[in-house]
N, C-alpha and C positions, 0 to 999 in steps of 0.2 A: 501646588508645588511646581517649581520650574523643572523642566526636563532638559538636562544638559548632557547626560551620559546614558546611552542605551547599549546594553550588552545582550548579544544574541548567541545562545548556545545552540549551534547547529546551522550549517550552511547549505542545506538542501533547499527544496522549493519553498517550504514554509518560511524559513529564516530569511532567505534572500527576498521573498515577497515583502516581508516586513521592512527591510532596508529600502527597497524600491518605493514602497508606499510612503515611508517617512520622508524621503528626499523629494518625492513628487508633491507632497503636502507642504513643502517649504521648511521642514525641520533642518536646522543648521547646527545642531549639537553633534557630539561625537557618537559614532557607531562602531562597536567592536564585535567582531565575530570570534567565536571559539569553536574549533572543530578539529579533531585529530586527523581527519582524512586529508592527505596532502593534495588529492586530486579535486577536492571541492572548490567551487560549487558546480554541480551538474544535476541534470534531471534523471530520475531513476527509471521511468517507464521504458526508455530505449534499451536498458541494460539486458533485458531478456529477449529483445527483439532485434532492433537495427544494429546495436553495438555487438551483440553476440553473433549475429549472422555475418558481420563484416560489411554490411551495406552502408553503415555510417562510420566515419572517423570520430574519435571521442570529442573533438571540438564542436560537432553538431549538437551534442547533448549539453554543452556548457550553458550555464545560467548567467554568464558574464564574469567579470573580474572585479576584484574588490575596489579598484580605483574608480569604477563606475559609481560606487556608493560613497566614495571618499571615506572608506572604512579601514580601520585597523584590523589585523588578522593575527590570531594565535593558533598555530598548528599544534594544538595541545588538547588534552582531555580535561574537562571539569572534574574535580575530585571532591569538593566540599562547598557548602553554601551556608553563609551566615545571614539570614534575612534581616535580623535586627540591626546589624551593622551595614547591611546592604553591601556585602563583600563576597565575591566569587573567587575560589582558590583553584589553581590549575596544577596539573602534574609537573609542569615545568618549574613550579615554585612561585610563579607570578600570582599576585592578588589584584583582582580587578574590582574597584568600587563602581557602583551603578546607581542611577536614579530609577531606571526601569530595566527589568530583566525579562527576557523572552526565552522560555524553555522550548526549543524546537529540536531537541536532541535525538528524536527519532527512536528507532527500535533496533534490536539485534536479533538475528535469526535464531530460532530454536534448533538444537542439534540432536543427534542420536548418540547413544553410548558407543564408544570406540572412535569418536572424532576428537581432534582432526586426524586424518589419515590420507596419504597420497591417493589421488584419484577420486576423493569424495569432496563434493563442493556444496557451498551455500551460495546464494546470489543476492547480495545487498549493495555492494559497492562496485565502482568502476574496476578496481583491481580484481574483485571476484569475477566479473564478466570476462576480463582478459584471461584469467587463469582457466576458466571454463572453456572459453573459445580455443585456447591452446590445447586443452585436453580433447576437445572434439576434433581438432586437426589431427591429433596423435592417433585417435582410435579409428579415424576415417570411416570404413564401413563396419565398425565394431558395434558393441552392445552397450547401450546406455539404460540405466535403471533410474527412474525418477520416483522419489518417495514423497507423496503428497500431491493431491489432484486439484489444488486451488489454482488461482489465476497464474501465479508464477510457474508452477509445475506445468500447466497447460501450455504456456507460451514457450517454455524451454522445449517441451515435446514438439511443438510446431516447428521451431527453429531447427531442431536436430533432424526431424523427418525431412525437411527441405534439403538437408545435406545428405540424405540417404542413409542415415544412421538408424540402426535397429533400436526401437524404443519400447520399453515396458514401463507402465505407470502403475504404482502401487498406492492404493487408497484404502484406509480403514473403514470408511463409510460404504454403504451399499452402492453408491455411485459418486463420482467427483462432484462436490458442491451440494450434495443432497441435504446437508444440514442447513444450508441457506435457502435453497430453491425448492426443497421437497423432492421426494424420490421420483415421482412421475416426470417432472421437468428435468431433473438431473439426468435421468436415463435418456431423454431426448438429446440433451447437450452432449452426453457421452458418445453419441453416434458420430460427432465431429472427429473424435479421436479414432474410432474404429474405421471410419471412412478413409482416414489418412494413414492407416497401417500401424497405428499404435495398439499394442496389446494392453488391456486393462486387467489388473488383478485387484478386485474390490472386495471389501468385507474381510480383509486380512491385514495384519500388522507386521512390522519388521521385528524379527527376533534378534538379529545381529548382523554386523558387517563381517565379511570373510576376507581372508588374505592377511599375510604377515607383514610384508613390506609395503604393499599397496593393495588396494581393494581388488578382489577377484570375483566377488559375488555378494548377494544379499539373501540371508536366510529369513524365511517367513514363518509366522506362528503356526501355519498349517503343516509345517514340516518340509515344505518344498524349498528349493534353492534356485535363485535366478542368477545365472552367470552374468558378470558385469565387467566391462573394461573401464567404466566410469560411473559414478553415482552422483545425482543431484538431490539434495535434501531440501524440500520446500514444505515444512510442516508448521509454518507460522512464525510469528515474531513475538518478542517481549519488549516492552518499553525499556529504553536504556537509562534507567533511573536508579541503579544501585548506589550511585554516588550521592544521592539525596537522602539516604538513610540517616536519621538523627538530626536532619536539618529543620524539622517541623513542617516541611512541605507535605500536605496530605496526599497519600497514595492509596490506590485501591489494592486488592489482594494480588493483582497481576503486575503491579508496578506503575500503572497509569496515574498521571497527576490529576487529582480531582480539582476541577475549577467550576466557576459559576457560568451562567449563560453569556457572560461578557468575556469569557476566556481568562478571567482574573482568578488567581489562586488565593490571594489574601484580601482582607477587607480594605486595605489602603490602596489596592490596585498598583502595587509596585512590581509584582511578579505575574507573568502571563504564561500560559501553556497552550501550544498549538501543534497541529500535526499528529503524527502517530503516537506521541507521548501523552496527548491530552485526552482526558475523560470529562467532557463538558456536560453540564446540566442542560437537559432539554426541558424547558418549562411546559411544553405541550404534553410530553409524556411523563413529566415529573420524575425523571430519573437521569442518571448520568450515562452518557454514551461515548464510546471510543470508536471512531471510524477511521480505518487505515487506508484511506484513498486520497488520491491527488487532489480532486476537486474540493474535498472538505478541508484539506490543509490550506489551500489557497484562500478559501472563504474565511477560515479562522484567522489567517494572517491579516486580511483586510479589516476584520473586526478589531484585532489587537491594535493595529495602527490607529484606527479611529479613537479607540479608548485610551491609548497612550497620550494622544494630543488634545482630545476634546473633553470638556467637563461633564457632558451628558453622555453616558455610555450607550453603546449599541449592542444589542443581543445577537448572538449567533444562532441561526436556525439551520440545523443539520439537513442537508439535501443529499440523500444517499444516491450517488451516481458513480458507476464504475464502468470502464470499457476495457476490452481485452482483444488484442489482435492475434488471431489464431488461424493457421492454415489459409492465409491469403484473404481472410474475411474479418469481420468484426462482431464481437459479442458485446452487448450493452445491457446493463441492469440499472433501471431507474426506480428509485424507491426501495424500501426494505420489505420483502415478502412477509406477510402475516400468516402464520400457520392456520388461522381461522378463516382465511379467504377461500372463495371459490377459485378454481384454476381452469382457464380455458386456453387451449392451444389452437392457433390459426396458422396453417401452412400456406405458403405461396407456391405458385406454379413455377416451373423452370428446372433447368438441369442441375442447379446448385441447391444444396440444402439451405432453405430460407424459411424461417418461421418466427412467430412472436407469441409470447405467453402473457396473458393478463391475470393478475391476482386481483380479484375484485369482490365487492359486496353488491350483489345485484348488478346494476349498470355503472356503479361508482368504482373507479379504478383506484387501487392502493399501490400497486407496483407493476412494472412491466419488464420483461426480458425480451430482447430482440436479437436475432441472429441473421446477419447479412441482409438487413432490411431497413435502410435509413428512413423510408417514408413511414413505416410503422412506428419507429422511434419518435418521429416528429408528431404523429397523431397522439402518442402516449404523453408526450410533453405538454401538448395543448390540454389534454384531459386532466392531467394531474395539476396543471397550473390554474385551472378554472375554479373560481370560488364555489360555483354551483355544481361541481362534479364533472362539468364538461360533457362532451359527446360520449355516446356509447362506443368506446374504442373497439370493442370486439366487432360490432357491426361495421365500423369504419374500416377496420383491417380487411374484412371479407370482401370489400369492393375496391381495395387498392389495386 
């Protein structure tokens, strides 16, 4: 089938990477973007760091303009899909026919009861970052409560502490990220927060938000109350796929789009899903995985471009990698920690907290966490990339 019309729902890093790849491969047909965000396209990682701190102007996070891809753009939301007719319907009333459709529509932040409310923020868009920054300016040396200790919550805590704001971070788990990293390693990582003056309230949930006109505090399930001049809620996201209900597109229980290892949703390979919305089959693990990280979105986009243009499909191989800038340093996680692994922590000498964690079976590395230690990350990459299991990374770290 000839491909003359490609429609991309979502103009963040995954969607724009598809457009770039198509044009670089010589595709001369039409490309149409659909995204309700008037500020798109921009990269999201700086929103909780450089944009929020004011170190960058928004143009530095831009992913380009639509003229770069010779693309049409609809500042509108997709509201319905008819895969049989290959027709996408928008809330503007427009109907877009397509030969290939790429679902890169991302995810929406989960919220707490009582939201929206003045002074309570989520952080997903450039507009969210601007609103939060204005509130941090307003409260100056006031009190910020962050609900959720994942990477977004940690980065906002870091940015706020750099401005001298009093920060309390609330996490239902025994330590931030303990569900992913395990309690021992998460406790090590939590020291980054306490070293930088963040108070941690772990093992407790939010009972409610306080304040009539604007937020004044956060009530916890242990009966305590945290006074707050502003609140940031970072309790995860949900794929933005409600509009696909009834379309026949297969969704998992959380709304993720089920696709095969080629990122294709249907047998005819007319619809692809990439980025936060995609739950791709991993043939090595024989299950579907949804990975909410920048690197995976980019890799899925490259796979989708190949499979849109070429008759022999290429499979996506999830490579779990995430980085986070916190307190002037960098945290990296390479690979997905296995609960059955041995865990070894290696600490480096020096005035700054610097360590690496190996999740391993014997000398074979399964995943690695590094904190402010680039050489340890490089050694872990070599070990994970080697077909024979590579060097004993724990031994290598000890002599770095």
